[in-house]
C-alpha positions in Angstrom: 120.6 110.8 140.4 123.3 112.7 138.2 123.0 112.9 134.7 126.8 113.0 133.7 127.7 109.7 131.7 128.5 106.8 134.1 131.9 105.0 133.7 133.6 101.9 134.2 137.6 101.5 134.3 138.9 98.2 133.4 142.3 96.7 135.0 141.7 100.0 137.4 144.7 99.1 139.6 147.3 99.2 136.7 149.3 102.2 136.3 147.4 103.6 133.2 143.8 102.0 134.8 145.0 104.5 137.8 145.4 107.3 135.9 141.7 106.8 134.1 140.2 106.1 137.5 142.1 109.9 138.6 140.8 110.9 135.4 137.0 110.4 135.3 137.0 110.7 138.9 138.0 114.0 138.8 136.1 115.4 135.5 133.2 117.7 135.7 131.9 115.4 132.3 131.5 112.1 134.2 131.1 110.3 137.1 133.1 107.2 137.8 130.4 104.1 138.4 132.9 101.1 138.3 136.2 99.6 138.7 137.3 95.9 137.7 140.0 93.9 137.8 140.4 90.1 137.3 139.2 87.4 139.4 141.7 86.7 142.4 143.3 90.0 142.8 144.6 90.7 145.8 143.0 94.2 145.9 139.5 92.9 145.5 136.8 95.0 148.0 139.1 97.9 148.5 138.1 101.4 147.9 139.8 102.3 144.0 140.0 105.9 145.2 142.1 104.8 148.1 144.2 102.8 145.5 144.6 105.8 143.1 145.7 108.5 145.7 142.5 110.0 145.7 141.1 109.3 148.8 137.8 107.0 149.4 135.3 107.3 146.4 132.8 104.5 146.7 133.4 102.6 144.4 134.9 98.9 145.4 136.9 97.4 143.3 135.1 94.1 141.6 135.7 91.4 139.3 132.2 90.8 137.8 132.0 93.2 134.5 128.6 92.9 133.7 127.1 94.7 136.7 129.1 97.1 136.8 128.9 97.8 132.4 125.2 97.5 133.2 125.1 100.7 135.5 127.1 102.7 133.0 127.1 104.3 129.9 130.4 103.7 128.9 133.4 101.3 129.5 137.0 102.2 129.2 139.4 99.3 128.8 143.3 99.4 128.6 143.7 95.8 129.8 144.7 92.5 127.4 143.1 91.3 123.5 141.5 88.5 125.7 140.1 90.3 128.3 139.1 92.7 126.0 137.1 90.5 123.6 135.5 89.2 126.9 134.5 93.1 127.4 133.5 93.9 124.1 130.7 91.4 124.8 129.4 92.6 127.5 129.7 96.3 127.3 127.5 95.1 123.8 124.8 93.5 126.2 124.8 96.4 128.4 124.9 98.9 125.6 127.6 100.7 126.8 130.7 103.0 125.3 133.5 100.4 124.5 137.1 102.9 124.5 139.5 100.1 124.0 142.8 101.6 124.2 144.4 97.9 125.1 147.6 97.2 122.3 148.8 94.0 120.7 145.8 92.8 119.2 145.8 90.1 116.3 144.0 91.0 113.2 141.8 88.6 114.2 141.2 89.6 117.3 140.2 92.7 115.7 138.2 91.3 114.0 136.3 89.2 116.6 134.9 92.6 117.9 132.2 93.0 114.6 130.0 91.5 116.2 129.9 93.8 119.5 130.0 96.5 117.2 126.8 95.7 115.1 124.9 96.7 119.0 127.3 99.2 120.4 129.9 102.2 119.8 133.2 100.8 120.2 136.1 103.1 119.7 139.2 102.0 119.1 142.8 103.2 118.7 146.5 102.1 119.1 146.7 105.8 121.0 144.0 107.7 122.4 146.3 111.5 122.4 145.2 114.3 120.4 149.4 114.5 119.4 150.0 111.3 118.4 146.3 111.1 115.7 147.5 114.1 114.4 150.9 112.7 113.7 149.2 109.7 112.1 147.5 111.9 109.5 151.0 113.8 108.7 152.2 110.5 108.3 150.1 109.6 105.7 150.1 113.3 103.9 153.9 112.7 103.6 153.7 108.7 102.4 151.8 110.0 99.8 154.2 113.1 98.3 157.0 110.9 98.7 158.3 107.9 96.5 159.7 105.1 97.0 163.1 106.3 97.1 162.7 107.6 100.7 162.7 104.6 102.8 160.2 104.3 106.1 161.2 103.7 109.5 158.7 103.8 112.5 160.7 104.3 115.7 159.1 103.6 119.0 160.4 103.8 123.1 158.4 102.8 125.7 159.4 101.6 129.6 161.2 98.1 129.9 157.3 96.5 131.6 155.8 97.1 128.4 154.7 93.7 127.0 154.1 93.8 123.3 156.6 95.1 120.0 155.8 97.0 117.6 154.0 99.6 119.8 150.3 100.0 118.7 151.2 103.4 118.3 154.2 102.2 115.6 151.7 99.8 114.0 149.2 102.7 113.6 152.0 105.0 112.3 153.0 102.6 110.0 149.4 101.4 108.6 149.2 105.4 107.8 152.0 105.2 106.0 150.7 102.0 104.2 148.0 104.0 103.6 149.7 106.7 101.6 151.8 104.3 100.0 148.4 102.7 98.9 149.1 99.3 100.0 148.3 97.1 102.9 150.6 97.4 105.7 151.2 93.5 106.1 152.5 93.6 102.3 155.3 96.2 103.3 156.2 95.8 106.8 159.9 94.4 107.8 160.3 94.3 111.8 162.3 92.2 114.0 166.2 92.2 112.2 168.7 90.2 113.7 171.8 88.8 112.2 172.5 89.1 108.4 169.3 89.7 107.4 170.6 91.6 103.8 169.8 94.7 101.9 166.4 96.4 103.0 163.7 95.8 100.1 162.7 99.3 98.5 158.8 100.9 99.8 159.1 98.1 102.7 158.1 100.1 106.1 160.3 99.2 108.8 159.8 99.0 112.6 162.2 99.6 115.5 161.6 98.9 119.3 163.2 100.3 122.0 162.0 99.2 125.8 164.0 100.9 128.9 163.4 102.4 131.8 160.6 104.5 132.4 159.4 106.2 129.5 155.9 106.8 128.5 156.2 106.7 124.7 158.0 108.0 121.7 157.5 108.0 118.4 159.5 108.5 115.3 158.3 108.2 111.7 161.7 108.6 109.7 161.4 109.5 105.8 165.0 108.6 104.6 166.4 109.3 101.5 170.2 109.8 99.9 171.0 113.0 101.0 168.2 114.3 103.1 165.7 112.4 106.4 163.0 114.0 107.2 161.5 112.8 110.5 158.1 113.3 112.3 158.3 113.0 116.1 155.4 112.6 118.9 156.9 112.3 122.9 154.7 111.7 125.5 156.0 112.7 129.3 152.7 112.0 130.9 150.4 109.5 131.0 147.4 111.7 131.4 147.5 112.3 127.7 145.8 108.9 127.0 144.0 109.1 130.1 142.5 113.0 128.9 141.5 111.2 125.2 140.2 108.2 126.3 138.0 110.0 128.0 136.8 112.4 125.2 136.4 109.3 123.3 133.7 108.0 126.2 131.6 111.1 125.6 132.1 111.8 122.4 130.3 108.2 122.0 127.3 108.9 123.6 125.2 110.0 121.3 126.3 107.8 118.0 125.0 104.5 116.0 126.7 101.2 116.9 129.2 100.4 115.1 133.2 100.7 114.8 135.2 104.1 115.4 138.3 105.4 116.1 140.1 108.4 117.7 140.0 109.9 114.3 136.4 109.8 114.1 136.5 111.5 117.8 138.7 115.0 116.9 137.5 115.1 113.1 140.3 114.8 111.8 
């Protein structure tokens, strides 16, 4: 049998799920050993390769995660917060690396990952791309260098099917800016403005969300002061950047001790 790490994809028929299937199935560093969808999904029993446009791979779409996880070394999970918490417990039971790209998780839901992380590696990030994680580091450094005379605004744009706002990446960038300012993000966050909101509070970190068309992902971090603006920007034009990063994380986690990690750890930044 191949010694390459076996990987299971959850939410495998979705837009990101199919991209992950293609990334793993065509990799020479891993093998696809499972594809999971929700109970009652119309495609259950089908070959996931056919769904993803690769032709038959011999991997059947199933709705019972534990048997699939038990034959895998890693699970890549871009689903929903509730599903991710369920998958975390099962991945820990199987001692499989759990790569989480799910966005929209609350602080309470993130805290619920702790028990699973005592038994298995969890790698969670709002964005898996190298460029975004470099942007995160730059954002923190710039926020450290500039005082509160510079207002910080995180502006993000995504396709019209995205269900959460601000995006996980936007929150990750906001967290980095808050770290640069030496404060928790929840003390500085300003989002969802509508109507007569009054003047902007000095030191706040603002969020603006755009939804439309098929935008893959665009993020700007703007530092605006009287007379000048500094804008840091990342544009993703292809979801494959997220899939490549997720696979890199799954492979990186193979020899790591149980615990919680992020893409900054994976990329050595």
